[in-house]
GURO-960754 format. One record per residue (C-alpha): residue in one letter; z, x negated, y negated. Coordinates in steps of 0.5 Angstrom, whole numbers, plus 2048, in hexadecimal, padded with zeros to 3 digits. Example, Ala and Ser with C-alpha at 12.3 -4.5 7.8 and 13.67 -1.06 7.14 Angstrom:
GURO-960754
+---------+-----+-----+-----+
: residuo :  c3 :  c1 :  c2 :
+---------+-----+-----+-----+
:       A : 810 : 7E7 : 809 :
:       S : 80E : 7E5 : 802 :
+---------+-----+-----+-----+
end
This chain:
GURO-960754
+---------+-----+-----+-----+
: residuo :  c3 :  c1 :  c2 :
+---------+-----+-----+-----+
:       M : 800 : 800 : 800 :
:       A : 7FE : 7FD : 7FA :
:       L : 803 : 7FD : 7F4 :
:       T : 803 : 7FA : 7EE :
:       R : 80A : 7F8 : 7EA :
:       R : 809 : 7FD : 7E5 :
:       Q : 808 : 802 : 7EA :
:       F : 80E : 800 : 7EE :
:       I : 813 : 800 : 7E8 :
:       G : 810 : 807 : 7E6 :
:       S : 811 : 80A : 7EC :
:       A : 818 : 807 : 7EC :
:       L : 819 : 80A : 7E5 :
:       A : 817 : 811 : 7E7 :
:       A : 81B : 811 : 7ED :
:       P : 821 : 814 : 7EA :
:       L : 81D : 81A : 7E7 :
:       L : 81C : 81C : 7EF :
:       A : 821 : 821 : 7F2 :
:       Q : 824 : 81D : 7F8 :
:       A : 829 : 81F : 7FD :
:       A : 82D : 819 : 7FD :
:       P : 82C : 812 : 7FA :
:       K : 827 : 80D : 7FD :
:       R : 82A : 809 : 803 :
:       I : 829 : 801 : 802 :
:       A : 82A : 7FC : 807 :
:       V : 82B : 7F5 : 804 :
:       I : 828 : 7EF : 808 :
:       T : 82A : 7E8 : 805 :
:       T : 82C : 7E1 : 807 :
:       I : 832 : 7E1 : 804 :
:       Y : 837 : 7E5 : 7FF :
:       R : 83C : 7E1 : 7FB :
:       Y : 83D : 7E1 : 7F3 :
:       L : 837 : 7E0 : 7EF :
:       S : 832 : 7E0 : 7F5 :
:       H : 82C : 7E4 : 7F4 :
:       A : 82F : 7E9 : 7F9 :
:       Q : 835 : 7EA : 7F5 :
:       H : 831 : 7EB : 7EF :
:       M : 82C : 7F0 : 7F2 :
:       A : 831 : 7F4 : 7F7 :
:       D : 837 : 7F4 : 7F2 :
:       R : 832 : 7F8 : 7ED :
:       F : 831 : 7FD : 7F3 :
:       L : 838 : 7FE : 7F4 :
:       I : 83B : 7FE : 7ED :
:       G : 835 : 7FF : 7E8 :
:       Y : 833 : 7FB : 7E2 :
:       P : 833 : 7FC : 7DB :
:       H : 82D : 800 : 7D8 :
:       E : 82B : 802 : 7D1 :
:       G : 832 : 802 : 7CF :
:       E : 835 : 806 : 7D5 :
:       W : 837 : 804 : 7DC :
:       H : 832 : 806 : 7E1 :
:       R : 833 : 807 : 7E8 :
:       P : 82D : 807 : 7ED :
:       D : 82C : 80E : 7F1 :
:       M : 82C : 809 : 7F7 :
:       K : 831 : 807 : 7FC :
:       V : 832 : 800 : 800 :
:       V : 833 : 803 : 807 :
:       S : 833 : 7FC : 80B :
:       L : 832 : 7F5 : 80A :
:       Y : 830 : 7EF : 80E :
:       V : 832 : 7E8 : 80C :
:       D : 82F : 7E2 : 810 :
:       Q : 834 : 7DD : 80D :
:       K : 83B : 7DD : 80B :
:       P : 83E : 7D7 : 807 :
:       H : 844 : 7D6 : 804 :
:       G : 845 : 7DC : 7FE :
:       D : 841 : 7E1 : 802 :
:       Q : 842 : 7E8 : 7FF :
:       S : 83E : 7EC : 804 :
:       E : 844 : 7EF : 808 :
:       A : 848 : 7F0 : 802 :
:       R : 842 : 7F4 : 7FF :
:       A : 842 : 7F8 : 805 :
:       K : 849 : 7FA : 805 :
:       E : 849 : 7FC : 7FE :
:       F : 843 : 800 : 7FE :
:       G : 843 : 803 : 805 :
:       F : 83D : 800 : 809 :
:       Q : 83C : 7FB : 80F :
:       V : 83A : 7F4 : 810 :
:       Y : 836 : 7F4 : 816 :
:       P : 834 : 7ED : 81A :
:       T : 82D : 7EF : 81B :
:       I : 827 : 7F1 : 816 :
:       A : 825 : 7F7 : 81B :
:       E : 82C : 7F9 : 81B :
:       A : 82D : 7F9 : 814 :
:       L : 826 : 7FD : 813 :
:       R : 829 : 802 : 818 :
:       C : 830 : 802 : 816 :
:       G : 833 : 801 : 81D :
:       G : 82F : 807 : 820 :
:       N : 828 : 807 : 824 :
:       K : 823 : 809 : 81E :
:       L : 821 : 807 : 817 :
:       A : 827 : 80A : 813 :
:       V : 825 : 807 : 80C :
:       D : 820 : 809 : 806 :
:       A : 81F : 802 : 803 :
:       V : 820 : 7FB : 805 :
:       L : 822 : 7F5 : 800 :
:       I : 820 : 7EE : 803 :
:       I : 824 : 7E8 : 7FF :
:       G : 822 : 7E1 : 802 :
:       E : 825 : 7DD : 7FD :
:       H : 82B : 7D8 : 7FD :
:       G : 82E : 7D5 : 803 :
:       D : 82E : 7CF : 808 :
:       Y : 827 : 7CF : 80A :
:       P : 822 : 7C9 : 80B :
:       R : 81C : 7C6 : 807 :
:       N : 815 : 7C5 : 809 :
:       E : 811 : 7BE : 807 :
:       K : 810 : 7C2 : 800 :
:       G : 817 : 7C3 : 7FE :
:       Q : 817 : 7CA : 7FF :
:       I : 81D : 7CE : 802 :
:       L : 81B : 7D1 : 808 :
:       Y : 81E : 7D8 : 807 :
:       P : 81D : 7DD : 80C :
:       R : 81A : 7E2 : 808 :
:       Y : 814 : 7E3 : 80D :
:       E : 819 : 7E3 : 813 :
:       F : 81D : 7E9 : 810 :
:       F : 817 : 7ED : 80E :
:       Q : 814 : 7EC : 815 :
:       Q : 81A : 7EF : 818 :
:       C : 81A : 7F5 : 813 :
:       V : 813 : 7F6 : 816 :
:       D : 815 : 7F6 : 81D :
:       V : 81A : 7FB : 81C :
:       F : 815 : 7FF : 818 :
:       E : 810 : 7FF : 81E :
:       K : 815 : 800 : 823 :
:       D : 818 : 806 : 81F :
:       G : 811 : 809 : 81D :
:       R : 813 : 80A : 816 :
:       V : 813 : 805 : 80F :
:       V : 816 : 805 : 809 :
:       P : 815 : 801 : 802 :
:       V : 817 : 7F9 : 802 :
:       Y : 819 : 7F5 : 7FC :
:       N : 819 : 7ED : 7FD :
:       D : 81C : 7E9 : 7F8 :
:       K : 818 : 7E4 : 7F5 :
:       H : 812 : 7E1 : 7F8 :
:       L : 810 : 7E4 : 7FF :
:       S : 810 : 7DD : 803 :
:       Y : 810 : 7D5 : 802 :
:       S : 80A : 7D6 : 807 :
:       F : 803 : 7D9 : 804 :
:       E : 802 : 7DB : 80C :
:       K : 808 : 7DF : 80D :
:       A : 808 : 7E2 : 806 :
:       Q : 801 : 7E5 : 808 :
:       K : 804 : 7E7 : 80E :
:       M : 809 : 7EB : 80B :
:       V : 804 : 7EE : 806 :
:       D : 7FF : 7F0 : 80C :
:       A : 805 : 7F3 : 810 :
:       S : 807 : 7F8 : 80A :
:       K : 7FF : 7FA : 809 :
:       R : 7FE : 7FB : 810 :
:       M : 805 : 7FF : 811 :
:       K : 804 : 803 : 80A :
:       F : 80B : 801 : 807 :
:       P : 80C : 7FF : 800 :
:       M : 80E : 7F8 : 7FF :
:       L : 80F : 7F4 : 7F9 :
:       A : 812 : 7ED : 7F7 :
:       G : 814 : 7EA : 7F0 :
:       S : 818 : 7E6 : 7EC :
:       S : 81D : 7E9 : 7E7 :
:       L : 81B : 7E6 : 7E1 :
:       P : 815 : 7EB : 7DF :
:       V : 81B : 7F1 : 7DE :
:       T : 820 : 7EC : 7DB :
:       W : 822 : 7EC : 7D4 :
:       R : 81D : 7E9 : 7CF :
:       L : 820 : 7E5 : 7C9 :
:       P : 81D : 7E6 : 7C5 :
:       D : 81B : 7ED : 7C7 :
:       M : 813 : 7EC : 7C8 :
:       E : 80E : 7F1 : 7CB :
:       L : 806 : 7EF : 7CA :
:       P : 802 : 7F5 : 7C8 :
:       L : 7FE : 7F8 : 7CE :
:       G : 7F7 : 7F6 : 7CE :
:       C : 7F8 : 7F0 : 7CA :
:       E : 7F4 : 7EA : 7CA :
:       I : 7F7 : 7E3 : 7CD :
:       Q : 7F4 : 7DD : 7CC :
:       D : 7F9 : 7D9 : 7D0 :
:       A : 800 : 7D9 : 7D2 :
:       L : 806 : 7D3 : 7D3 :
:       M : 80C : 7D5 : 7D7 :
:       I : 812 : 7D0 : 7D7 :
:       G : 817 : 7D0 : 7DC :
:       E : 81D : 7CC : 7DF :
:       G : 81F : 7CB : 7E6 :
:       G : 81D : 7C8 : 7ED :
:       S : 816 : 7C9 : 7F0 :
:       D : 814 : 7D0 : 7F4 :
:       P : 819 : 7D5 : 7F2 :
:       M : 819 : 7D3 : 7EA :
:       D : 811 : 7D2 : 7EB :
:       Y : 811 : 7D9 : 7ED :
:       H : 815 : 7DC : 7E7 :
:       A : 811 : 7D8 : 7E2 :
:       L : 80B : 7DB : 7E5 :
:       E : 80E : 7E2 : 7E5 :
:       A : 811 : 7E2 : 7DE :
:       M : 80A : 7E0 : 7DC :
:       Q : 806 : 7E5 : 7E0 :
:       C : 80A : 7EB : 7DD :
:       M : 808 : 7E9 : 7D6 :
:       I : 801 : 7E7 : 7D7 :
:       E : 7FF : 7ED : 7DB :
:       R : 7FF : 7F2 : 7D5 :
:       R : 7F9 : 7EE : 7D3 :
:       K : 7F2 : 7F2 : 7D2 :
:       G : 7F0 : 7F3 : 7D9 :
:       G : 7F7 : 7F4 : 7DC :
:       E : 7FA : 7F1 : 7E3 :
:       T : 7F3 : 7ED : 7E4 :
:       G : 7F7 : 7E9 : 7E9 :
:       I : 7F7 : 7E1 : 7E9 :
:       K : 7F1 : 7DD : 7EB :
:       S : 7F5 : 7D7 : 7ED :
:       V : 7FB : 7D3 : 7EC :
:       Q : 7FB : 7CB : 7EC :
:       M : 802 : 7C7 : 7EC :
:       L : 803 : 7C1 : 7E8 :
:       T : 809 : 7BC : 7E9 :
:       G : 80C : 7B6 : 7E6 :
:       D : 808 : 7B2 : 7E1 :
:       A : 802 : 7B7 : 7E2 :
:       V : 805 : 7BD : 7DE :
:       W : 805 : 7B9 : 7D8 :
:       N : 7FE : 7B6 : 7D9 :
:       W : 7FA : 7BB : 7DC :
:       Q : 7F6 : 7BC : 7D6 :
:       R : 7F3 : 7B6 : 7D8 :
:       R : 7F0 : 7B9 : 7DE :
:       P : 7ED : 7C0 : 7DD :
:       V : 7EE : 7C4 : 7E3 :
:       V : 7E7 : 7C7 : 7E2 :
:       E : 7E3 : 7C1 : 7E1 :
:       G : 7DE : 7C1 : 7DB :
:       S : 7E1 : 7C8 : 7D9 :
:       A : 7E1 : 7C8 : 7D1 :
:       E : 7E6 : 7CD : 7D0 :
:       F : 7EB : 7CA : 7D5 :
:       R : 7EA : 7C3 : 7D1 :
:       A : 7EC : 7C7 : 7CA :
:       F : 7F2 : 7CA : 7CD :
:       A : 7F4 : 7C3 : 7D0 :
:       Q : 7F3 : 7C1 : 7C9 :
:       R : 7F7 : 7C6 : 7C5 :
:       Y : 7FD : 7C5 : 7CA :
:       S : 7FD : 7BD : 7CA :
:       A : 801 : 7BC : 7C4 :
:       R : 806 : 7C1 : 7C6 :
:       A : 807 : 7BF : 7CD :
:       H : 807 : 7B7 : 7CD :
:       F : 80E : 7B4 : 7CB :
:       A : 80D : 7AC : 7C9 :
:       G : 814 : 7AB : 7CA :
:       R : 81B : 7AC : 7C8 :
:       A : 81B : 7A9 : 7C1 :
:       N : 814 : 7AD : 7C0 :
:       A : 817 : 7B4 : 7C2 :
:       R : 81D : 7B3 : 7BE :
:       H : 819 : 7B2 : 7B8 :
:       A : 815 : 7B8 : 7B9 :
:       R : 81B : 7BC : 7BA :
:       Q : 81D : 7BA : 7B3 :
:       R : 816 : 7BC : 7B0 :
:       P : 816 : 7C3 : 7AC :
:       A : 812 : 7C8 : 7B0 :
:       S : 80C : 7CB : 7AC :
:       G : 806 : 7CF : 7AF :
:       T : 805 : 7D2 : 7B6 :
:       G : 803 : 7CB : 7BA :
:       K : 80A : 7C8 : 7B8 :
:       E : 80E : 7CE : 7BA :
:       A : 80C : 7CD : 7C1 :
:       R : 80D : 7C5 : 7C0 :
:       R : 814 : 7C7 : 7BE :
:       L : 815 : 7CB : 7C4 :
:       S : 812 : 7C5 : 7C8 :
:       D : 817 : 7C0 : 7C5 :
:       R : 81D : 7C5 : 7C7 :
:       A : 81A : 7C5 : 7CE :
:       S : 819 : 7BD : 7CE :
:       R : 821 : 7BC : 7CC :
:       R : 822 : 7C0 : 7D3 :
:       F : 81E : 7BB : 7D6 :
:       E : 821 : 7B5 : 7D3 :
:       N : 828 : 7B8 : 7D5 :
:       D : 82B : 7B7 : 7CE :
:       V : 82F : 7BD : 7CF :
:       A : 834 : 7BA : 7CA :
:       D : 82F : 7B9 : 7C4 :
:       A : 82C : 7C0 : 7C6 :
:       R : 833 : 7C3 : 7C4 :
:       R : 834 : 7BF : 7BE :
:       R : 82D : 7C1 : 7BB :
:       H : 82C : 7C8 : 7BD :
:       Q : 830 : 7CF : 7BD :
:       G : 82A : 7D2 : 7C0 :
:       F : 823 : 7D2 : 7BD :
:       Q : 81E : 7D6 : 7B9 :
:       F : 817 : 7D5 : 7B7 :
:       R : 814 : 7D8 : 7B0 :
:       R : 80D : 7D7 : 7AE :
:       S : 80C : 7D3 : 7A8 :
:       G : 80D : 7D7 : 7A2 :
:       E : 80F : 7DD : 7A5 :
:       G : 817 : 7DC : 7A4 :
:       H : 81A : 7E2 : 7A7 :
:       A : 814 : 7E6 : 7A8 :
:       E : 815 : 7EC : 7AD :
:       D : 80F : 7E9 : 7B2 :
:       S : 813 : 7E2 : 7B2 :
:       V : 813 : 7DF : 7B9 :
:       H : 81B : 7DF : 7BA :
:       A : 81E : 7DC : 7C1 :
:       I : 825 : 7DE : 7C1 :
:       S : 82B : 7DA : 7C4 :
:       V : 82D : 7DB : 7CB :
:       D : 833 : 7DE : 7CD :
:       A : 834 : 7DD : 7D5 :
:       S : 837 : 7D7 : 7D7 :
:       A : 832 : 7D5 : 7DC :
:       E : 82D : 7D6 : 7D6 :
:       R : 831 : 7D2 : 7D2 :
:       N : 831 : 7CC : 7D7 :
:       V : 829 : 7CD : 7D7 :
:       F : 828 : 7CC : 7D0 :
:       G : 82E : 7C8 : 7CE :
:       V : 831 : 7CD : 7C9 :
:       S : 838 : 7CC : 7C7 :
:       G : 83D : 7D0 : 7CA :
:       Q : 841 : 7D1 : 7C3 :
:       Q : 83B : 7D6 : 7C1 :
:       N : 83D : 7DD : 7C2 :
:       R : 839 : 7E4 : 7C3 :
:       A : 83A : 7E5 : 7BB :
:       D : 836 : 7E0 : 7B9 :
:       V : 830 : 7E2 : 7BE :
:       C : 831 : 7EA : 7BB :
:       H : 831 : 7E7 : 7B4 :
:       R : 82A : 7E4 : 7B5 :
:       R : 824 : 7E8 : 7B2 :
:       R : 822 : 7ED : 7B7 :
:       A : 826 : 7EA : 7BC :
:       L : 828 : 7EF : 7C2 :
:       P : 82F : 7F1 : 7C2 :
:       G : 833 : 7F0 : 7C9 :
+---------+-----+-----+-----+
end
């Protein structure tokens, strides 16, 4: 069943409007369930709800079963089960059948993130998302019924396994979706491109290890540029560069002989290349004026992270913002709002002394 991201979200928003005899029953299949794991973040929102537009929202859904592959120190699965009245089962099949002999849930949430798993020669963690999914499919086939499946993040570290997952959902005609949380998280500043706009090129800057963070970056960029003219036209190809090639890629265009690509590379050459620590610091101290230098200042800020100069970042910046030359505080100025979450502070090196009031006082800032 072909299902776009927007169709899936639209159907989810419409669901509360439909008459339901009882909340939808969810089986959660995960690698681990402890504090700050993906399972804790996601399953807890079904268990206790989450803030939405100034109110506390509880989804009309109920977690009725849980399978946990590993239980390291700090495991919360049994405590959550006792508090909210569901069962932790020893196998995926039992979780989907709630201890009975037939499929007994309305949806499956697969979370294959975190835990002690080996890596392959590429450095990818071999999370068993495909194996979890296949065991769900086995239950569907044996019991003669299917339910929607949501897979946290990308389907698998293996393209072949991911393809098998997609093929199974199409063959058995059950909805399946996978994705990052970044497309639906808060945006600072709150920005949405107009539908049907024309986009010449886009640059996404992310922070973190390869594989999971690569996927976050791609998803975050895609949710913005899919609003372009033509809509969700898909991705033609992806090329990954590492090491020095990231900064020197403009010297070897991906499409040999492409004038358009060489022009693109030339525009970003000055912004992406850092000649050294002294030059980077000198560039940070120059006033920004013009669209190009706004991007340069953003790149300079990113370079501080690569330089691992957190102390310097904290001394120099209590957040950051950009304005086009000569515009002062015009309404269409581009403002980047200082982050508030401790994890984000760590990423950007923002001082812990800055509080939410500082953020709210900035022009066009989003209140907490």
